[in-house]
C-alpha positions, -999 to 999 in steps of 0.1 A, spaced: 596 -47 -343 561 -36 -334 536 -37 -363 520 -4 -373 483 -4 -367 462 0 -398 447 34 -402 409 31 -404 391 50 -432 370 79 -421 333 71 -419 314 78 -451 297 112 -451 260 107 -446 239 132 -465 208 145 -448 175 139 -466 164 171 -483 134 159 -504 103 169 -484 66 174 -486 49 205 -472 14 218 -471 11 256 -477 -21 275 -482 -40 243 -488 -15 232 -515 7 201 -513 43 210 -522 71 186 -531 103 205 -525 135 192 -542 170 201 -531 189 228 -550 218 218 -573 242 226 -544 235 231 -507 258 248 -483 260 229 -450 282 232 -419 305 205 -432 308 221 -467 289 221 -499 266 192 -507 252 181 -541 226 153 -548 225 132 -579 192 125 -596 193 89 -583 197 101 -548 168 125 -552 145 97 -564 157 74 -536 148 100 -510 114 106 -526 106 68 -525 117 67 -489 95 96 -480 65 80 -496 72 47 -479 80 58 -443 58 89 -438 24 80 -426 4 103 -449 -30 96 -465 -38 118 -494 -70 116 -514 -67 98 -548 -53 121 -575 -43 149 -552 -27 178 -570 9 183 -562 30 214 -568 66 207 -576 92 231 -563 122 223 -584 143 253 -574 174 255 -597 176 218 -605 180 210 -642 151 186 -650 144 170 -684 112 155 -697 125 121 -687 132 133 -652 97 146 -649 82 114 -662 102 94 -636 89 117 -609 53 114 -621 56 76 -622 68 74 -586 42 99 -573 15 80 -591 21 51 -567 9 74 -540 -19 86 -562 -3 121 -565 -2 140 -597 19 170 -606 -2 201 -612 24 229 -615 62 233 -616 80 261 -599 116 266 -612 143 291 -617 159 272 -646 148 280 -681 156 245 -694 134 230 -667 106 253 -676 108 243 -712 108 206 -702 78 212 -680 58 228 -708 69 201 -732 56 175 -708 23 193 -706 25 209 -671 17 244 -659 50 262 -652 59 292 -631 95 303 -638 107 324 -609 135 350 -609 166 341 -588 183 363 -563 214 363 -585 195 375 -615 178 402 -595 211 414 -581 226 415 -617 197 435 -630 199 459 -600 236 464 -608 227 473 -644 202 499 -630 171 483 -645 139 496 -631 123 461 -629 142 429 -624 132 404 -652 145 371 -663 159 363 -698 131 356 -724 115 322 -722 114 306 -756 91 276 -760 92 255 -792 59 238 -786 21 242 -788 4 250 -755 -26 227 -751 -57 234 -730 -51 235 -693 -15 246 -695 -5 279 -679 29 295 -682 41 322 -658 73 340 -664 90 371 -650 100 384 -684 91 380 -721 77 348 -734 81 336 -770 61 306 -782 71 289 -815 38 273 -819 1 278 -811 -17 289 -779 -48 266 -779 -81 275 -763 -80 269 -726 -42 276 -723 -27 308 -709 5 328 -706 12 354 -679 44 374 -685 58 406 -670 72 415 -704 59 410 -739 43 379 -754 51 368 -789 32 338 -804 46 325 -837 14 308 -845 -23 310 -835 -32 328 -803 -65 313 -792 -60 311 -755 -55 338 -728 -25 361 -728 -15 386 -701 15 408 -708 30 434 -685 16 415 -656 34 437 -630 18 469 -644 39 477 -675 13 492 -699 38 495 -727 41 457 -730 27 442 -762 12 409 -774 20 398 -809 7 368 -829 7 355 -864 -30 349 -860 -47 369 -833 -78 350 -821 -76 353 -783 -103 344 -758 -90 372 -736 -60 394 -735 -46 416 -708 -19 443 -708 -11 455 -673 -45 462 -658 -63 466 -692 -85 437 -702 -103 429 -735 -120 399 -751 -112 388 -786 -131 401 -817 -164 384 -822 -159 382 -860 -131 362 -878 -114 380 -907 -112 364 -941 -74 368 -941 -50 369 -911 -20 391 -908 6 392 -880 -9 416 -855 2 434 -823 -20 443 -794 -11 474 -773 -27 500 -750 -37 532 -768 -36 567 -753 -73 564 -744 -65 534 -722 -81 508 -744 -65 477 -760 -61 481 -798 -45 461 -825 -23 470 -854 -7 450 -882 29 442 -874 40 456 -907 24 489 -900 37 489 -865 72 485 -877 68 516 -899 55 536 -869 76 521 -841 78 555 -823 41 560 -825 31 538 -796 14 562 -771 7 587 -799 -12 577 -830 -12 541 -841 -24 524 -873 -55 502 -870 -66 470 -889 -103 476 -886 -107 449 -859 -117 460 -824 -113 442 -791 -143 441 -768 -131 459 -736 -139 443 -703 
């Protein structure tokens, strides 16, 4: 009786390297793979360990020479990154004297982790979100509100295609750029730009309004030169004369429909730029 030959196992599927560096408009980008990639042989996914291994290999094999402490812009796509993940990335990049300057992500959790770790963050809207908003007949595609439970320190900038809520302070030297409203449940002492895509009906609210500069759509104003003896929650808005004004939040609530008509005033005036 002739023995049956043993069937050999199919060769292990080799995943292509997808972590890559790219220079664009003078900026050094580190591009991570998406959570799932569609290839000719089917969908592929990469574990975090695989991503780090690919990054180490890139840094080892590629003959690149970057100046010390070169700023790097991390394109995280839809990958879910934690503060620990970002620290691991930073440690590996530091061996090549590279430092993360800004994070581009479409994941809200990754944006929050980036801010918590002290990085500038640009949360970008995804094609899926844009399609959903278009189906709901919205005039402008915006992401869900970004809620940050932290204080933004100097040098940190947040960009979000929607409303931003900060459960903390906005320190001098920090900034937020949002296409929707900006709500700061603390002291607003940095820069805030609401309605960044031209929505002049956007608002900026803070428990203590002490901004260096605020913008609503294309309207710009500097913070009041005098500090009041007592602070109240206040809202900044664009009045019918095309100037940025402020009102107490309590008075605004009573006159909600008065935006664009006649608004209450607190007696404090923004210096228009």
